[in-house]
C-alpha positions, 0 to 999 in steps of 0.5 A: 839254644831253642831259638838257635835251632828254630832259626836254623830250621826255618831256613829250610824253606823260609828265612828273614830278610836280605839286601846287599852289595855288588854283582850283576852276573847271571845266577841260578836259572831263568825261564821266560814263559809266554801265553796270550800276550802274558809273560812270567819269569821263573827264577831259580833261588837258593835258600842261603846267600852271600853279600856278593850275590846281590844285586841280581842280574839286570833282567831279573831285577827289571822283572821284579821292578815291574811285576804285578805279582811275585810268587815264592814257595812260601812268604819269607815273612813268617810269624815265629810263633807260627813257625814254632807251632809247625815245627812242634806239630811235625818235627817233635816226638810225643811227650816222654819219647827220646830220639836216641832211644830209637837209634842204633848205638853207632848212629847215637854216637855219630849224631852226638858228634855231628851235633856238637860239630854243628854247634848244637847241644845234643841234650836240647835235641832229644825230643826232635824226630830223626828227619828234623835232626837230619835237616838241621845237620844238612843246613849246618853244612851251609853255615859251616861253609860261610853261607848265610840264611839271613841273606837267602835269595828268596828273602832278597827277591821278596824284599825287592818285590815289596820295594817295587809294590808287587804283591807277594804270594805263596805257592805253598805253605810252611805247614804243607811243606813240613807235612811231607816229612810225615810220610816217613815212618819211623824206619825211614826216618832213621835211615834218612838220619843215618844217610845224612850222618854218613854223608857228613862223615865222608865229606859227601855233604860238604862237596855237594853243598859246594857244588850246588852253590857254585853252580847257582852262583855261576848259572852253570847249566851243565853243572845244574843238569849234572846235579839233577842227573846225579840226584835221579840216580841216587838210590839211598833212602834219603836220596829217593825221598828228596827226589820223589817227594820233595822235588818231583812230588811238588813240581806238579802243583807248583807248575799248575799254580805258575800256569794260573798266575801266567794266565791271570797276570800280564807280567809276573815272577815266580821264584822257587828253589833252583833244583825244581827247574832242572831235570826231566820232571822239572817245573819248566818241563811240566809247563811246556807239556801244558802248551806254554811257550817256555824259553830258557834264558840261562 
């Protein structure tokens, strides 16, 4: 059970590996950056996948085949022991404490029900912090709809890069990403979990998973922009945290590192979560403000 939970947890930011079968239509979002004769393609990924997502469309595959450097949020090749240590550091309650003792009775009942629905043993998760439980449950919604973490777009990109001999680098680290959740105090974590449980019960989580993956699969710019707008307007505690901390809060540093990569490499690729590429405070918008020529290919 613990191995199952660690595997599911890792898929929030990193996953294992991924080649597969047919397709060559645009996916996600693709931007082309140019400065002083250098070119960098920024591609929007999903942290899950299906066999039919691959190969990616020719322009992305071509860029991966010829890039000197391919940057991802984190390298999919993560030592499981390091992952487990990071999860323990940031996601576990102090010894002797239980998550159910921190929750209102109604949320305790809903949590037990949703964990069982996701195939997780409630007794094995009592020492998990509320934010971790919320994250695991959100990820379980992707699995329930058939999307696979072992076929994630990030992993496919990394595998293609290594196959062509490109250097794979990290724009962030797993620990830095997980440390973001340490910003949530106990009250905020309980709200985060409560919002997730409510979204799962009323079907909102299921609808949003379907919408995001479909928008990525078809490279539907209007749908991606609509998702970004809806996220900007979400006033729930979990919605504010995701937008302000997990997206906007990371975009500045991501843009800075991508700008440096563009300066240092004549042809390279950066592949990051597609939701970092849409909205008024997106990575492409920040790069454009730096004076870099940014073209949205699709």
